[in-house]
C-alpha positions as CSV (number, residue, x, y, z in Angstrom):
1,M,-12.0,25.6,65.0
2,K,-8.6,26.0,66.4
3,W,-5.6,25.1,64.2
4,I,-3.1,22.8,65.8
5,P,-0.4,21.8,63.4
6,F,-0.7,18.3,62.1
7,V,-3.6,17.4,64.5
8,T,-6.1,19.7,62.8
9,F,-4.9,18.8,59.3
10,W,-5.5,15.1,60.0
11,Q,-8.9,15.7,61.7
12,V,-10.1,17.7,58.7
13,T,-8.7,15.2,56.2
14,A,-10.4,12.3,58.0
15,D,-13.7,14.3,58.1
16,L,-14.0,15.1,54.4
17,P,-14.9,11.7,53.0
18,F,-17.9,11.5,55.3
19,A,-19.0,15.1,54.8
20,V,-20.3,14.4,51.3
21,N,-22.8,11.8,52.5
22,M,-24.9,14.4,54.3
23,P,-28.3,15.6,53.3
24,D,-28.4,18.7,51.1
25,G,-27.5,21.8,53.1
26,H,-25.3,20.1,55.6
27,G,-21.7,19.0,55.7
28,H,-20.2,20.0,52.4
29,V,-23.3,19.5,50.2
30,Y,-24.8,22.8,49.1
31,T,-26.0,21.9,45.6
32,T,-29.4,23.7,45.6
33,Q,-28.4,26.7,47.8
34,Y,-26.0,27.9,45.0
35,V,-29.1,28.7,42.8
36,D,-30.6,31.2,45.2
37,A,-27.2,32.7,46.2
38,W,-26.2,33.3,42.5
39,A,-29.6,34.7,41.7
40,Q,-29.3,37.2,44.5
41,V,-25.8,38.2,43.4
42,L,-26.4,38.3,39.6
43,K,-30.1,39.3,39.6
44,P,-30.7,37.9,36.1
45,P,-33.4,39.7,34.1
46,G,-36.6,37.6,33.9
47,W,-35.5,35.2,36.7
48,T,-38.5,33.6,38.4
49,D,-39.1,31.1,41.2
50,E,-40.1,28.6,38.5
51,K,-36.8,28.9,36.7
52,A,-35.0,28.6,40.0
53,E,-36.9,25.4,40.8
54,D,-36.1,24.0,37.3
55,L,-32.4,24.7,37.8
56,R,-32.5,23.0,41.3
57,D,-34.1,20.0,39.8
58,L,-31.5,19.9,37.0
59,L,-28.7,20.1,39.6
60,T,-30.0,17.4,41.9
61,D,-31.5,15.0,39.3
62,G,-29.1,15.5,36.5
63,G,-31.8,16.6,34.1
């Protein structure tokens, strides 16, 4: 993206309300990808794929 004063600001501003209505992993919706990213960074002891899936479910379904 090339920044053009005022023009780019308004293009990005107009885009943001629509960006949240995209499927997970696209636009600005990365809800479940955070789980894998933080697990790679923090490497919590005892972390399993099952725990990751449970956390993804909690984040997307609210519990």
